[in-house]
FINU-761754 format. One record per atom (N, C-alpha, C, O): residue in three letters; atom name; z, x, y. Coordinates in pm, whole numbers, plus 32768, in hexadecimal, padded with zeros to 4 digits. Layout:
<sepa type="ALA" atom="CA" z="Z" x="X" y="Y"/>
...
This chain:
<sepa type="MET" atom="N" z="D210" x="F139" y="AFC9"/>
<sepa type="MET" atom="CA" z="D23A" x="F0DC" y="AF63"/>
<sepa type="MET" atom="C" z="D2A6" x="F07D" y="AF99"/>
<sepa type="MET" atom="O" z="D2A4" x="F005" y="AF7F"/>
<sepa type="LEU" atom="N" z="D304" x="F0B7" y="AFE3"/>
<sepa type="LEU" atom="CA" z="D36E" x="F062" y="B01C"/>
<sepa type="LEU" atom="C" z="D334" x="EFFD" y="B07E"/>
<sepa type="LEU" atom="O" z="D360" x="EF8A" y="B084"/>
<sepa type="GLY" atom="N" z="D2D2" x="F029" y="B0CB"/>
<sepa type="GLY" atom="CA" z="D291" x="EFCE" y="B12B"/>
<sepa type="GLY" atom="C" z="D24B" x="EF5B" y="B0E6"/>
<sepa type="GLY" atom="O" z="D251" x="EEE9" y="B115"/>
<sepa type="ALA" atom="N" z="D207" x="EF78" y="B077"/>
<sepa type="ALA" atom="CA" z="D1C0" x="EF0F" y="B02D"/>
<sepa type="ALA" atom="C" z="D222" x="EEA8" y="AFF5"/>
<sepa type="ALA" atom="O" z="D208" x="EE30" y="AFF6"/>
<sepa type="ILE" atom="N" z="D292" x="EED9" y="AFC3"/>
<sepa type="ILE" atom="CA" z="D2F8" x="EE7D" y="AF8E"/>
<sepa type="ILE" atom="C" z="D332" x="EE28" y="B000"/>
<sepa type="ILE" atom="O" z="D347" x="EDB0" y="AFF1"/>
<sepa type="GLY" atom="N" z="D34B" x="EE69" y="B073"/>
<sepa type="GLY" atom="CA" z="D382" x="EE20" y="B0E5"/>
<sepa type="GLY" atom="C" z="D322" x="EDB6" y="B119"/>
<sepa type="GLY" atom="O" z="D34C" x="ED47" y="B13B"/>
<sepa type="VAL" atom="N" z="D2A1" x="EDD7" y="B120"/>
<sepa type="VAL" atom="CA" z="D23E" x="ED76" y="B150"/>
<sepa type="VAL" atom="C" z="D230" x="ED02" y="B0EE"/>
<sepa type="VAL" atom="O" z="D226" x="EC8E" y="B118"/>
<sepa type="ALA" atom="N" z="D230" x="ED1F" y="B06D"/>
<sepa type="ALA" atom="CA" z="D226" x="ECB4" y="B009"/>
<sepa type="ALA" atom="C" z="D2A0" x="EC58" y="B011"/>
<sepa type="ALA" atom="O" z="D293" x="EBDE" y="B006"/>
<sepa type="TRP" atom="N" z="D316" x="EC93" y="B024"/>
<sepa type="TRP" atom="CA" z="D38F" x="EC41" y="B031"/>
<sepa type="TRP" atom="C" z="D388" x="EBEA" y="B0AE"/>
<sepa type="TRP" atom="O" z="D3A7" x="EB73" y="B0A9"/>
<sepa type="ALA" atom="N" z="D360" x="EC27" y="B120"/>
<sepa type="ALA" atom="CA" z="D356" x="EBDC" y="B19C"/>
<sepa type="ALA" atom="C" z="D2EE" x="EB6C" y="B191"/>
<sepa type="ALA" atom="O" z="D302" x="EAFE" y="B1C4"/>
<sepa type="GLN" atom="N" z="D280" x="EB88" y="B14E"/>
<sepa type="GLN" atom="CA" z="D217" x="EB22" y="B13D"/>
<sepa type="GLN" atom="C" z="D24B" x="EAAB" y="B0EE"/>
<sepa type="GLN" atom="O" z="D233" x="EA39" y="B113"/>
<sepa type="SER" atom="N" z="D290" x="EAC6" y="B082"/>
<sepa type="SER" atom="CA" z="D2C4" x="EA56" y="B032"/>
<sepa type="SER" atom="C" z="D32C" x="EA07" y="B080"/>
<sepa type="SER" atom="O" z="D333" x="E98D" y="B074"/>
<sepa type="LEU" atom="N" z="D37E" x="EA4C" y="B0D0"/>
<sepa type="LEU" atom="CA" z="D3E3" x="EA08" y="B11F"/>
<sepa type="LEU" atom="C" z="D3A2" x="E9B2" y="B18B"/>
<sepa type="LEU" atom="O" z="D3C7" x="E93E" y="B19B"/>
<sepa type="PHE" atom="N" z="D341" x="E9E9" y="B1D4"/>
<sepa type="PHE" atom="CA" z="D2FF" x="E99E" y="B23E"/>
<sepa type="PHE" atom="C" z="D2AA" x="E92C" y="B207"/>
<sepa type="PHE" atom="O" z="D2A6" x="E8C0" y="B243"/>
<sepa type="LEU" atom="N" z="D266" x="E942" y="B197"/>
<sepa type="LEU" atom="CA" z="D211" x="E8D9" y="B162"/>
<sepa type="LEU" atom="C" z="D262" x="E85F" y="B134"/>
<sepa type="LEU" atom="O" z="D230" x="E7EF" y="B134"/>
<sepa type="ARG" atom="N" z="D2DF" x="E877" y="B10F"/>
<sepa type="ARG" atom="CA" z="D333" x="E806" y="B0E8"/>
<sepa type="ARG" atom="C" z="D36A" x="E7BC" y="B161"/>
<sepa type="ARG" atom="O" z="D370" x="E741" y="B161"/>
<sepa type="THR" atom="N" z="D391" x="E805" y="B1C8"/>
<sepa type="THR" atom="CA" z="D3D3" x="E7C6" y="B23A"/>
<sepa type="THR" atom="C" z="D374" x="E7A4" y="B2AD"/>
<sepa type="THR" atom="O" z="D379" x="E734" y="B2E1"/>
<sepa type="LEU" atom="N" z="D31E" x="E802" y="B2D4"/>
<sepa type="LEU" atom="CA" z="D2C3" x="E7ED" y="B346"/>
<sepa type="LEU" atom="C" z="D237" x="E81F" y="B320"/>
<sepa type="LEU" atom="O" z="D20D" x="E88A" y="B34C"/>
<sepa type="PRO" atom="N" z="D1EE" x="E7D2" y="B2D0"/>
<sepa type="PRO" atom="CA" z="D16D" x="E804" y="B29D"/>
<sepa type="PRO" atom="C" z="D105" x="E820" y="B309"/>
<sepa type="PRO" atom="O" z="D0B5" x="E87C" y="B2FA"/>
<sepa type="SER" atom="N" z="D105" x="E7D3" y="B375"/>
<sepa type="SER" atom="CA" z="D09E" x="E7E7" y="B3DB"/>
<sepa type="SER" atom="C" z="D0BB" x="E862" y="B432"/>
<sepa type="SER" atom="O" z="D05F" x="E895" y="B473"/>
<sepa type="GLU" atom="N" z="D136" x="E892" y="B435"/>
<sepa type="GLU" atom="CA" z="D15A" x="E905" y="B488"/>
<sepa type="GLU" atom="C" z="D150" x="E98A" y="B43F"/>
<sepa type="GLU" atom="O" z="D168" x="E9F2" y="B47C"/>
<sepa type="TRP" atom="N" z="D12E" x="E98B" y="B3BF"/>
<sepa type="TRP" atom="CA" z="D12A" x="EA08" y="B372"/>
<sepa type="TRP" atom="C" z="D0C7" x="EA6B" y="B3AE"/>
<sepa type="TRP" atom="O" z="D0E4" x="EAE3" y="B3B2"/>
<sepa type="THR" atom="N" z="D054" x="EA3E" y="B3DB"/>
<sepa type="THR" atom="CA" z="CFF1" x="EA98" y="B414"/>
<sepa type="THR" atom="C" z="D027" x="EADE" y="B490"/>
<sepa type="THR" atom="O" z="D012" x="EB56" y="B4A3"/>
<sepa type="TYR" atom="N" z="D06D" x="EA94" y="B4E4"/>
<sepa type="TYR" atom="CA" z="D0A8" x="EACF" y="B55C"/>
<sepa type="TYR" atom="C" z="D118" x="EB32" y="B538"/>
<sepa type="TYR" atom="O" z="D122" x="EB9E" y="B573"/>
<sepa type="ALA" atom="N" z="D169" x="EB0E" y="B4D9"/>
<sepa type="ALA" atom="CA" z="D1D5" x="EB65" y="B4AD"/>
<sepa type="ALA" atom="C" z="D19E" x="EBE6" y="B470"/>
<sepa type="ALA" atom="O" z="D1D6" x="EC52" y="B486"/>
<sepa type="GLN" atom="N" z="D134" x="EBDB" y="B426"/>
<sepa type="GLN" atom="CA" z="D0F8" x="EC51" y="B3E9"/>
<sepa type="GLN" atom="C" z="D0BF" x="ECAE" y="B455"/>
<sepa type="GLN" atom="O" z="D0CE" x="ED28" y="B44C"/>
<sepa type="GLY" atom="N" z="D07F" x="EC76" y="B4BA"/>
<sepa type="GLY" atom="CA" z="D04C" x="ECC7" y="B528"/>
<sepa type="GLY" atom="C" z="D0BC" x="ED0B" y="B575"/>
<sepa type="GLY" atom="O" z="D0B1" x="ED80" y="B598"/>
<sepa type="LEU" atom="N" z="D128" x="ECC2" y="B58F"/>
<sepa type="LEU" atom="CA" z="D19B" x="ECFA" y="B5D5"/>
<sepa type="LEU" atom="C" z="D1DC" x="ED69" y="B583"/>
<sepa type="LEU" atom="O" z="D202" x="EDD1" y="B5B9"/>
<sepa type="LEU" atom="N" z="D1E8" x="ED52" y="B501"/>
<sepa type="LEU" atom="CA" z="D221" x="EDB7" y="B4A8"/>
<sepa type="LEU" atom="C" z="D1CD" x="EE37" y="B4AA"/>
<sepa type="LEU" atom="O" z="D203" x="EEA5" y="B4AD"/>
<sepa type="PHE" atom="N" z="D14A" x="EE27" y="B4A9"/>
<sepa type="PHE" atom="CA" z="D0F0" x="EE9A" y="B4AD"/>
<sepa type="PHE" atom="C" z="D103" x="EEE7" y="B530"/>
<sepa type="PHE" atom="O" z="D10B" x="EF62" y="B52D"/>
<sepa type="ILE" atom="N" z="D109" x="EEA3" y="B59F"/>
<sepa type="ILE" atom="CA" z="D119" x="EEE3" y="B622"/>
<sepa type="ILE" atom="C" z="D19F" x="EF2E" y="B629"/>
<sepa type="ILE" atom="O" z="D1A4" x="EF9F" y="B659"/>
<sepa type="VAL" atom="N" z="D209" x="EEF0" y="B5F9"/>
<sepa type="VAL" atom="CA" z="D28E" x="EF2F" y="B5FD"/>
<sepa type="VAL" atom="C" z="D291" x="EFAC" y="B5A7"/>
<sepa type="VAL" atom="O" z="D2C4" x="F014" y="B5D1"/>
<sepa type="VAL" atom="N" z="D25A" x="EFA4" y="B52E"/>
<sepa type="VAL" atom="CA" z="D25E" x="F018" y="B4D4"/>
<sepa type="VAL" atom="C" z="D20A" x="F089" y="B50B"/>
<sepa type="VAL" atom="O" z="D236" x="F0FC" y="B50A"/>
<sepa type="VAL" atom="N" z="D193" x="F06C" y="B53B"/>
<sepa type="VAL" atom="CA" z="D13C" x="F0D5" y="B570"/>
<sepa type="VAL" atom="C" z="D177" x="F110" y="B5F0"/>
<sepa type="VAL" atom="O" z="D171" x="F188" y="B606"/>
<sepa type="GLY" atom="N" z="D1B0" x="F0BB" y="B644"/>
<sepa type="GLY" atom="CA" z="D1E7" x="F0EA" y="B6C3"/>
<sepa type="GLY" atom="C" z="D268" x="F137" y="B6B7"/>
<sepa type="GLY" atom="O" z="D27A" x="F19C" y="B6FB"/>
<sepa type="PHE" atom="N" z="D2C3" x="F109" y="B662"/>
<sepa type="PHE" atom="CA" z="D348" x="F145" y="B65C"/>
<sepa type="PHE" atom="C" z="D361" x="F19B" y="B5E1"/>
<sepa type="PHE" atom="O" z="D3BC" x="F1EE" y="B5E2"/>
<sepa type="PHE" atom="N" z="D314" x="F18A" y="B578"/>
<sepa type="PHE" atom="CA" z="D326" x="F1D8" y="B4FE"/>
<sepa type="PHE" atom="C" z="D2A1" x="F214" y="B4D3"/>
<sepa type="PHE" atom="O" z="D269" x="F1EB" y="B46D"/>
<sepa type="PRO" atom="N" z="D26C" x="F275" y="B51F"/>
<sepa type="PRO" atom="CA" z="D1E9" x="F2AB" y="B4FD"/>
<sepa type="PRO" atom="C" z="D1E7" x="F2F2" y="B475"/>
<sepa type="PRO" atom="O" z="D17D" x="F2FE" y="B437"/>
<sepa type="ALA" atom="N" z="D25B" x="F321" y="B446"/>
<sepa type="ALA" atom="CA" z="D261" x="F360" y="B3C3"/>
<sepa type="ALA" atom="C" z="D27F" x="F2F9" y="B356"/>
<sepa type="ALA" atom="O" z="D290" x="F31D" y="B2E1"/>
<sepa type="GLY" atom="N" z="D287" x="F27A" y="B37B"/>
<sepa type="GLY" atom="CA" z="D2A4" x="F211" y="B31A"/>
<sepa type="GLY" atom="C" z="D338" x="F209" y="B2FC"/>
<sepa type="GLY" atom="O" z="D38A" x="F248" y="B33F"/>
<sepa type="LEU" atom="N" z="D35A" x="F1BC" y="B297"/>
<sepa type="LEU" atom="CA" z="D3E6" x="F1AD" y="B272"/>
<sepa type="LEU" atom="C" z="D41F" x="F22C" y="B236"/>
<sepa type="LEU" atom="O" z="D498" x="F243" y="B23A"/>
<sepa type="ALA" atom="N" z="D3C7" x="F280" y="B1FD"/>
<sepa type="ALA" atom="CA" z="D3F6" x="F2FE" y="B1C3"/>
<sepa type="ALA" atom="C" z="D42B" x="F35B" y="B230"/>
<sepa type="ALA" atom="O" z="D487" x="F3AA" y="B215"/>
<sepa type="GLY" atom="N" z="D3F6" x="F355" y="B2A8"/>
<sepa type="GLY" atom="CA" z="D424" x="F3A9" y="B315"/>
<sepa type="GLY" atom="C" z="D49B" x="F371" y="B35F"/>
<sepa type="GLY" atom="O" z="D4CA" x="F3AD" y="B3C0"/>
<sepa type="LEU" atom="N" z="D4CD" x="F2FF" y="B334"/>
<sepa type="LEU" atom="CA" z="D53F" x="F2BF" y="B376"/>
<sepa type="LEU" atom="C" z="D5BD" x="F315" y="B36D"/>
<sepa type="LEU" atom="O" z="D60B" x="F319" y="B3CD"/>
<sepa type="GLY" atom="N" z="D5D2" x="F358" y="B2FE"/>
<sepa type="GLY" atom="CA" z="D647" x="F3B0" y="B2EF"/>
<sepa type="GLY" atom="C" z="D645" x="F422" y="B353"/>
<sepa type="GLY" atom="O" z="D6AC" x="F442" y="B38F"/>
<sepa type="VAL" atom="N" z="D5D1" x="F461" y="B366"/>
<sepa type="VAL" atom="CA" z="D5C4" x="F4CE" y="B3C7"/>
<sepa type="VAL" atom="C" z="D5DD" x="F499" y="B453"/>
<sepa type="VAL" atom="O" z="D61F" x="F4DA" y="B4A4"/>
<sepa type="LEU" atom="N" z="D5A8" x="F424" y="B470"/>
<sepa type="LEU" atom="CA" z="D5BA" x="F3E6" y="B4F3"/>
<sepa type="LEU" atom="C" z="D64E" x="F3CB" y="B50F"/>
<sepa type="LEU" atom="O" z="D67E" x="F3E3" y="B57E"/>
<sepa type="LEU" atom="N" z="D697" x="F39A" y="B4AC"/>
<sepa type="LEU" atom="CA" z="D726" x="F380" y="B4BD"/>
<sepa type="LEU" atom="C" z="D775" x="F401" y="B4D2"/>
<sepa type="LEU" atom="O" z="D7D2" x="F404" y="B522"/>
<sepa type="LYS" atom="N" z="D750" x="F46D" y="B48A"/>
<sepa type="LYS" atom="CA" z="D795" x="F4ED" y="B49C"/>
<sepa type="LYS" atom="C" z="D780" x="F521" y="B52A"/>
<sepa type="LYS" atom="O" z="D7DE" x="F553" y="B568"/>
<sepa type="ARG" atom="N" z="D706" x="F515" y="B55E"/>
<sepa type="ARG" atom="CA" z="D6EB" x="F542" y="B5E6"/>
<sepa type="ARG" atom="C" z="D73A" x="F4EF" y="B64A"/>
<sepa type="ARG" atom="O" z="D76F" x="F524" y="B6AC"/>
<sepa type="TRP" atom="N" z="D742" x="F46D" y="B633"/>
<sepa type="TRP" atom="CA" z="D78B" x="F416" y="B68E"/>
<sepa type="TRP" atom="C" z="D81F" x="F438" y="B690"/>
<sepa type="TRP" atom="O" z="D85D" x="F43A" y="B6FB"/>
<sepa type="ARG" atom="N" z="D858" x="F453" y="B61A"/>
<sepa type="ARG" atom="CA" z="D8E6" x="F477" y="B614"/>
<sepa type="ARG" atom="C" z="D900" x="F4FD" y="B657"/>
<sepa type="ARG" atom="O" z="D96A" x="F510" y="B694"/>
<sepa type="ALA" atom="N" z="D8A3" x="F559" y="B64D"/>
<sepa type="ALA" atom="CA" z="D8B5" x="F5DD" y="B68B"/>
<sepa type="ALA" atom="C" z="D8B0" x="F5D3" y="B723"/>
<sepa type="ALA" atom="O" z="D8EF" x="F624" y="B767"/>
<sepa type="ARG" atom="N" z="D867" x="F572" y="B758"/>
<sepa type="ARG" atom="CA" z="D85D" x="F562" y="B7E9"/>
<sepa type="ARG" atom="C" z="D8D2" x="F518" y="B826"/>
<sepa type="ARG" atom="O" z="D8E5" x="F51D" y="B89F"/>
<sepa type="LYS" atom="N" z="D921" x="F4D2" y="B7D6"/>
<sepa type="LYS" atom="CA" z="D991" x="F486" y="B80B"/>
<sepa type="LYS" atom="C" z="D9F2" x="F4E6" y="B84E"/>
<sepa type="LYS" atom="O" z="DA12" x="F54E" y="B816"/>
<sepa type="PRO" atom="N" z="DA21" x="F4C4" y="B8C7"/>
<sepa type="PRO" atom="CA" z="DA7E" x="F51F" y="B90B"/>
<sepa type="PRO" atom="C" z="DB03" x="F526" y="B8C2"/>
<sepa type="PRO" atom="O" z="DB37" x="F4C2" y="B891"/>
<sepa type="LYS" atom="N" z="DB37" x="F59D" y="B8BE"/>
<sepa type="LYS" atom="CA" z="DBB8" x="F5B1" y="B87E"/>
<sepa type="LYS" atom="C" z="DC25" x="F582" y="B8DF"/>
<sepa type="LYS" atom="O" z="DC16" x="F591" y="B958"/>
<sepa type="PRO" atom="N" z="DC92" x="F54A" y="B8AB"/>
<sepa type="PRO" atom="CA" z="DCFD" x="F51D" y="B905"/>
<sepa type="PRO" atom="C" z="DD3B" x="F595" y="B94D"/>
<sepa type="PRO" atom="O" z="DD4F" x="F5FF" y="B913"/>
<sepa type="LEU" atom="N" z="DD59" x="F581" y="B9CC"/>
<sepa type="LEU" atom="CA" z="DD94" x="F5EB" y="BA1B"/>
<sepa type="LEU" atom="C" z="DE28" x="F5F9" y="B9FB"/>
<sepa type="LEU" atom="O" z="DE6D" x="F597" y="B9E0"/>
<sepa type="ALA" atom="N" z="DE57" x="F675" y="B9FD"/>
<sepa type="ALA" atom="CA" z="DEE6" x="F68C" y="B9E7"/>
<sepa type="ALA" atom="C" z="DF31" x="F665" y="BA66"/>
<sepa type="ALA" atom="O" z="DEFB" x="F66B" y="BAD4"/>
<sepa type="GLU" atom="N" z="DFAD" x="F63C" y="BA55"/>
<sepa type="GLU" atom="CA" z="DFFD" x="F617" y="BAC9"/>
<sepa type="GLU" atom="C" z="E019" x="F693" y="BB1C"/>
<sepa type="GLU" atom="O" z="E03C" x="F6FB" y="BAE5"/>
<sepa type="PRO" atom="N" z="E00B" x="F689" y="BB9D"/>
<sepa type="PRO" atom="CA" z="E029" x="F6FE" y="BBF1"/>
<sepa type="PRO" atom="C" z="E0BE" x="F71C" y="BBEE"/>
<sepa type="PRO" atom="O" z="E111" x="F6C2" y="BBE5"/>
<sepa type="GLU" atom="N" z="E0DD" x="F79C" y="BBF7"/>
<sepa type="GLU" atom="CA" z="E169" x="F7C4" y="BBF9"/>
<sepa type="GLU" atom="C" z="E1A2" x="F7A5" y="BC82"/>
<sepa type="GLU" atom="O" z="E15B" x="F7AD" y="BCE6"/>
<sepa type="PRO" atom="N" z="E222" x="F781" y="BC88"/>
<sepa type="PRO" atom="CA" z="E25D" x="F760" y="BD0A"/>
<sepa type="PRO" atom="C" z="E261" x="F7DD" y="BD63"/>
<sepa type="PRO" atom="O" z="E279" x="F84C" y="BD35"/>
<sepa type="VAL" atom="N" z="E249" x="F7C6" y="BDE2"/>
<sepa type="VAL" atom="CA" z="E24C" x="F833" y="BE44"/>
<sepa type="VAL" atom="C" z="E2DD" x="F848" y="BE6D"/>
<sepa type="VAL" atom="O" z="E321" x="F7EA" y="BE96"/>
<sepa type="VAL" atom="N" z="E30B" x="F8C3" y="BE64"/>
<sepa type="VAL" atom="CA" z="E394" x="F8E4" y="BE88"/>
<sepa type="VAL" atom="C" z="E390" x="F931" y="BF0C"/>
<sepa type="VAL" atom="O" z="E34D" x="F997" y="BF18"/>
<sepa type="ASP" atom="N" z="E3DB" x="F8FE" y="BF6D"/>
<sepa type="ASP" atom="CA" z="E3E4" x="F941" y="BFEF"/>
<sepa type="ASP" atom="C" z="E457" x="F9A5" y="BFE7"/>
<sepa type="ASP" atom="O" z="E4C9" x="F97D" y="BFD3"/>
<sepa type="PRO" atom="N" z="E43B" x="FA26" y="BFF7"/>
<sepa type="PRO" atom="CA" z="E4A7" x="FA8A" y="BFE8"/>
<sepa type="PRO" atom="C" z="E50F" x="FA81" y="C056"/>
<sepa type="PRO" atom="O" z="E57F" x="FAB3" y="C044"/>
<sepa type="ASP" atom="N" z="E4EF" x="FA44" y="C0C6"/>
<sepa type="ASP" atom="CA" z="E54F" x="FA39" y="C134"/>
<sepa type="ASP" atom="C" z="E5AD" x="F9C1" y="C128"/>
<sepa type="ASP" atom="O" z="E610" x="F9B8" y="C170"/>
<sepa type="SER" atom="N" z="E58D" x="F967" y="C0CE"/>
<sepa type="SER" atom="CA" z="E5E1" x="F8EE" y="C0C3"/>
<sepa type="SER" atom="C" z="E65E" x="F90C" y="C071"/>
<sepa type="SER" atom="O" z="E65F" x="F964" y="C01B"/>
<sepa type="GLU" atom="N" z="E6C7" x="F8C0" y="C08D"/>
<sepa type="GLU" atom="CA" z="E744" x="F8D0" y="C044"/>
<sepa type="GLU" atom="C" z="E73B" x="F885" y="BFC0"/>
<sepa type="GLU" atom="O" z="E6FD" x="F81B" y="BFB9"/>
<sepa type="THR" atom="N" z="E778" x="F8BA" y="BF59"/>
<sepa type="THR" atom="CA" z="E77F" x="F874" y="BEDA"/>
<sepa type="THR" atom="C" z="E7F3" x="F812" y="BEDE"/>
<sepa type="THR" atom="O" z="E844" x="F816" y="BF3B"/>
<sepa type="ASP" atom="N" z="E7FB" x="F7BC" y="BE7B"/>
<sepa type="ASP" atom="CA" z="E869" x="F75A" y="BE74"/>
<sepa type="ASP" atom="C" z="E8EF" x="F7A0" y="BE6A"/>
<sepa type="ASP" atom="O" z="E951" x="F774" y="BEA5"/>
<sepa type="ALA" atom="N" z="E8F4" x="F80F" y="BE1E"/>
<sepa type="ALA" atom="CA" z="E972" x="F857" y="BE0D"/>
<sepa type="ALA" atom="C" z="E99E" x="F892" y="BE92"/>
<sepa type="ALA" atom="O" z="EA15" x="F890" y="BEB2"/>
<sepa type="GLU" atom="N" z="E942" x="F8C7" y="BEE1"/>
<sepa type="GLU" atom="CA" z="E965" x="F901" y="BF62"/>
<sepa type="GLU" atom="C" z="E997" x="F896" y="BFC2"/>
<sepa type="GLU" atom="O" z="E9F2" x="F8AF" y="C011"/>
<sepa type="LYS" atom="N" z="E95B" x="F81F" y="BFBB"/>
<sepa type="LYS" atom="CA" z="E988" x="F7B2" y="C011"/>
<sepa type="LYS" atom="C" z="EA16" x="F788" y="BFF2"/>
<sepa type="LYS" atom="O" z="EA65" x="F76E" y="C04C"/>
<sepa type="VAL" atom="N" z="EA35" x="F781" y="BF70"/>
<sepa type="VAL" atom="CA" z="EABD" x="F75A" y="BF45"/>
<sepa type="VAL" atom="C" z="EB20" x="F7C4" y="BF71"/>
<sepa type="VAL" atom="O" z="EB8B" x="F7A2" y="BFA2"/>
<sepa type="GLY" atom="N" z="EAFE" x="F843" y="BF61"/>
<sepa type="GLY" atom="CA" z="EB57" x="F8B1" y="BF87"/>
<sepa type="GLY" atom="C" z="EB6F" x="F8B3" y="C01D"/>
<sepa type="GLY" atom="O" z="EBDB" x="F8D8" y="C04A"/>
<sepa type="ALA" atom="N" z="EB0B" x="F88C" y="C06C"/>
<sepa type="ALA" atom="CA" z="EB1A" x="F88E" y="C0FC"/>
<sepa type="ALA" atom="C" z="EB75" x="F81C" y="C12A"/>
<sepa type="ALA" atom="O" z="EBB5" x="F827" y="C193"/>
<sepa type="GLN" atom="N" z="EB7D" x="F7B0" y="C0DF"/>
<sepa type="GLN" atom="CA" z="EBCE" x="F73F" y="C105"/>
<sepa type="GLN" atom="C" z="EC62" x="F756" y="C0E4"/>
<sepa type="GLN" atom="O" z="ECB8" x="F719" y="C122"/>
<sepa type="SER" atom="N" z="EC81" x="F7AB" y="C085"/>
<sepa type="SER" atom="CA" z="ED0B" x="F7C0" y="C05A"/>
<sepa type="SER" atom="C" z="ED5B" x="F80E" y="C0BC"/>
<sepa type="SER" atom="O" z="EDD2" x="F827" y="C0A5"/>
Protein backbone atom coordinates (compact mmCIF):
# COMPACT_ATOMS: atom_id res chain seq x y z
CA MET A 1 0.00 0.00 0.00
CA LEU A 2 2.83 2.39 0.85
CA GLY A 3 4.50 1.60 -2.46
CA ALA A 4 1.33 2.36 -4.42
CA ILE A 5 0.95 5.70 -2.68
CA GLY A 6 4.62 6.51 -3.32
CA VAL A 7 4.39 5.61 -7.02
CA ALA A 8 1.21 7.67 -7.47
CA TRP A 9 2.87 10.64 -5.77
CA ALA A 10 6.02 10.28 -7.90
CA GLN A 11 3.92 9.98 -11.07
CA SER A 12 2.02 13.17 -10.36
CA LEU A 13 5.26 14.99 -9.54
CA PHE A 14 7.07 13.80 -12.68
CA LEU A 15 4.10 14.34 -14.98
CA ARG A 16 3.97 17.99 -13.92
CA THR A 17 7.69 18.71 -14.20
CA LEU A 18 9.19 16.17 -16.66
CA PRO A 19 6.38 14.30 -18.43
CA SER A 20 8.56 12.57 -21.02
CA GLU A 21 10.93 11.15 -18.37
CA TRP A 22 8.24 9.48 -16.23
CA THR A 23 8.63 6.13 -18.00
CA TYR A 24 12.37 6.10 -17.31
CA ALA A 25 11.88 7.15 -13.70
CA GLN A 26 9.30 4.43 -13.17
CA GLY A 27 11.67 1.80 -14.57
CA LEU A 28 14.53 3.05 -12.39
CA LEU A 29 12.26 3.08 -9.34
CA PHE A 30 11.25 -0.52 -10.05
CA ILE A 31 14.88 -1.64 -10.39
CA VAL A 32 15.92 0.11 -7.16
CA VAL A 33 13.04 -1.31 -5.12
CA VAL A 34 13.48 -4.86 -6.41
CA GLY A 35 17.26 -4.72 -6.08
CA PHE A 36 17.62 -3.06 -2.69
CA PHE A 37 14.28 -3.62 -0.95
CA PRO A 38 13.16 -7.16 -1.83
CA ALA A 39 10.72 -7.14 1.11
CA GLY A 40 9.32 -3.80 -0.07
CA LEU A 41 8.91 -0.71 2.06
CA ALA A 42 7.42 -2.82 4.85
CA GLY A 43 10.78 -4.59 5.27
CA LEU A 44 12.66 -1.30 5.48
CA GLY A 45 12.43 -1.25 9.30
CA VAL A 46 14.03 -4.70 9.58
CA LEU A 47 16.73 -3.64 7.13
CA LEU A 48 17.54 -0.53 9.20
CA LYS A 49 17.73 -2.59 12.43
CA ARG A 50 20.20 -4.99 10.80
CA TRP A 51 22.26 -2.09 9.50
CA ARG A 52 22.42 -0.46 12.95
CA ALA A 53 23.44 -3.76 14.54
CA ARG A 54 26.35 -4.11 12.09
CA LYS A 55 27.74 -0.64 12.76
CA PRO A 56 31.02 -0.94 14.66
CA LYS A 57 30.90 0.16 18.24
CA PRO A 58 33.31 2.96 19.18
CA LEU A 59 36.50 1.69 20.75
CA ALA A 60 37.29 2.62 24.33
CA GLU A 61 40.39 4.71 24.87
CA PRO A 62 43.36 2.56 25.80
CA GLU A 63 44.66 2.97 29.31
CA PRO A 64 48.07 4.61 29.59
CA VAL A 65 50.97 2.22 29.90
CA VAL A 66 52.86 2.69 33.14
CA ASP A 67 56.51 1.68 33.25
CA PRO A 68 57.24 0.36 36.76
CA ASP A 69 60.93 1.27 36.45
CA SER A 70 60.32 4.93 35.69
CA GLU A 71 60.44 7.59 38.37
CA THR A 72 57.26 9.44 39.27
CA ASP A 73 57.11 13.24 39.42
CA ALA A 74 57.18 13.13 43.22
CA GLU A 75 60.35 11.01 43.22
CA LYS A 76 62.02 13.40 40.79
CA VAL A 77 61.23 16.39 43.01
CA GLY A 78 62.50 14.55 46.11
CA ALA A 79 65.73 13.64 44.35
CA GLN A 80 66.39 17.28 43.44
CA SER A 81 66.00 18.57 47.02
